[in-house]
C-alpha positions in Angstrom: 22.5 17.5 5.6 23.3 17.3 1.9 20.6 16.2 -0.5 22.4 13.0 -1.4 22.5 11.9 2.3 18.8 12.8 2.8 18.0 10.9 -0.4 20.0 7.8 0.8 18.0 7.9 4.1 14.7 8.2 2.2 15.6 5.3 0.0 16.5 3.2 3.1 13.2 3.9 4.8 11.4 3.4 1.5 13.0 0.0 1.0 12.3 -1.1 4.6 8.6 -0.3 4.1 8.4 -2.1 0.7 10.0 -5.1 2.4 7.1 -5.0 5.0 4.6 -4.8 2.2 6.1 -7.8 0.5 6.0 -9.8 3.7 2.3 -9.0 4.1 1.7 -10.1 0.4 3.4 -13.4 1.2 1.1 -13.9 4.2 -1.9 -13.1 2.1 -0.9 -15.6 -0.6 -0.8 -18.3 2.1 -4.2 -17.2 3.4 -5.6 -17.4 -0.1 -4.2 -20.9 -0.5 -6.0 -21.9 2.7 -9.3 -20.6 1.3 -8.8 -22.8 -1.7 -8.0 -26.0 0.2 -10.4 -26.0 3.1 -13.8 -25.2 4.3 -13.8 -21.4 5.0 -14.2 -20.7 8.7 -15.0 -17.4 10.4 -11.5 -17.4 11.8 -10.0 -17.7 8.3 -12.1 -14.8 7.1 -11.2 -12.6 10.1 -7.5 -13.5 9.7 -7.5 -12.6 6.0 -9.4 -9.4 6.8 -6.8 -8.5 9.4 -3.9 -9.0 6.9 -5.8 -7.0 4.2 -6.2 -4.2 6.7 -2.5 -4.5 7.6 -1.5 -4.4 3.9 -3.2 -1.0 3.4 -1.7 0.3 6.6 1.7 -0.6 5.3 1.0 1.1 2.0 -0.2 4.2 3.8 3.0 4.2 5.8 5.0 4.1 2.5 2.9 7.0 1.2 3.7 8.9 4.4 7.4 8.3 3.8 7.1 9.6 0.3 5.0 12.6 1.1 7.0 13.5 4.2 10.3 13.5 2.2 9.2 15.1 -1.1 6.4 17.4 0.1 7.2 18.0 3.8 3.9 16.8 5.1 0.9 14.5 4.9 -2.0 16.4 6.6 -4.2 15.2 9.4 -7.8 16.1 8.5 -10.6 13.6 8.3 -10.2 13.0 4.6 -6.4 12.7 4.8 -6.5 8.9 3.9 -8.1 9.4 0.5 -6.1 12.6 -0.2 -2.8 10.9 0.5 -3.7 8.0 -1.8 -4.8 10.4 -4.6 -1.6 12.4 -4.1 0.5 9.2 -4.8 -0.7 8.9 -8.3 0.2 12.5 -9.1 3.5 13.5 -10.6 4.6 16.8 -9.0 6.6 18.7 -11.7 10.1 19.5 -10.5 9.6 17.6 -7.2 8.9 13.9 -7.6 7.4 11.3 -10.0 4.1 9.6 -9.4 4.4 6.6 -7.1 1.5 4.7 -8.5 -0.5 4.4 -11.7 -4.2 4.9 -12.0 -4.6 1.1 -12.1 -2.7 0.7 -8.9 -4.7 3.6 -7.4 -8.0 1.7 -8.1 -6.8 -1.5 -6.4 -5.4 0.4 -3.4 -8.5 2.4 -3.1 -10.5 -0.8 -2.8 -8.3 -2.0 0.0 -8.5 1.5 1.7 -12.3 1.2 1.7 -12.1 -2.3 3.1 -9.8 -1.1 5.9 -12.4 1.4 6.9 -15.1 -1.3 7.0 -12.7 -3.7 8.9 -12.0 -1.1 11.6 -15.8 -0.6 12.1 -17.0 -4.2 11.6 -17.0 -5.1 15.3 -20.8 -5.2 15.5 -21.6 -7.3 12.4 -18.6 -9.3 11.2 -17.1 -9.7 7.7 -18.7 -11.1 4.6 -16.6 -14.1 3.6 -17.4 -13.7 -0.1 -16.4 -10.1 0.0 -13.1 -10.9 1.7 -12.3 -13.7 -0.7 -13.2 -11.4 -3.7 -10.9 -8.6 -2.3 -8.1 -11.1 -1.6 -8.2 -12.3 -5.2 -8.1 -8.7 -6.5 -5.3 -7.7 -4.1 -3.2 -10.7 -5.3 -4.0 -10.1 -8.9 -2.8 -6.5 -8.8 0.3 -7.2 -6.7 2.7 -7.2 -9.6 1.3 -4.0 -11.0 1.5 -2.1 -7.7 5.0 -3.4 -6.9 6.1 -2.6 -10.4 4.9 1.0 -10.1 6.8 1.3 -6.8 10.0 -0.1 -8.4 9.6 2.3 -11.3 9.3 5.2 -8.8 12.4 4.1 -7.0 14.3 3.8 -10.3 13.3 7.4 -11.3 14.3 8.7 -7.8 17.7 6.9 -8.1 18.2 8.6 -11.5 17.6 12.0 -9.8 20.3 11.0 -7.3 22.8 10.3 -10.2 22.0 13.8 -11.6 22.9 15.6 -8.4 
């Protein structure tokens, strides 16, 4: 398959995953509004935690699409999650631009850490203040992260034009 066709397929998968991320952000914005307008219940905290977990999973799926296309793999060892995230802030000379900035990396790394806690919190529950704090941070960095992703796509599309 010619590079141009492969790139078109990559961009379609990329856009589909970004669309999923945007839908989750929309859900999180609604969750945040409910925190502001009501007494916080354990169900609200758990629901927000679930969607924060899903947000990072959706970002990680995007990272896998990028790494799979440009670098032919993502790895599978125990520390693969952090290595994949770190790799996304790296520009690989002659291969691809960086997907995210250092600022986006910091915000995404915080969500990655929470996702780990969320997956293992079945015995002690979630701290409502921690979830609310993370929810605020996630929503405050949304434009930066999505802006980085759009810049990446624009750079990739300029590669397509050069071909």
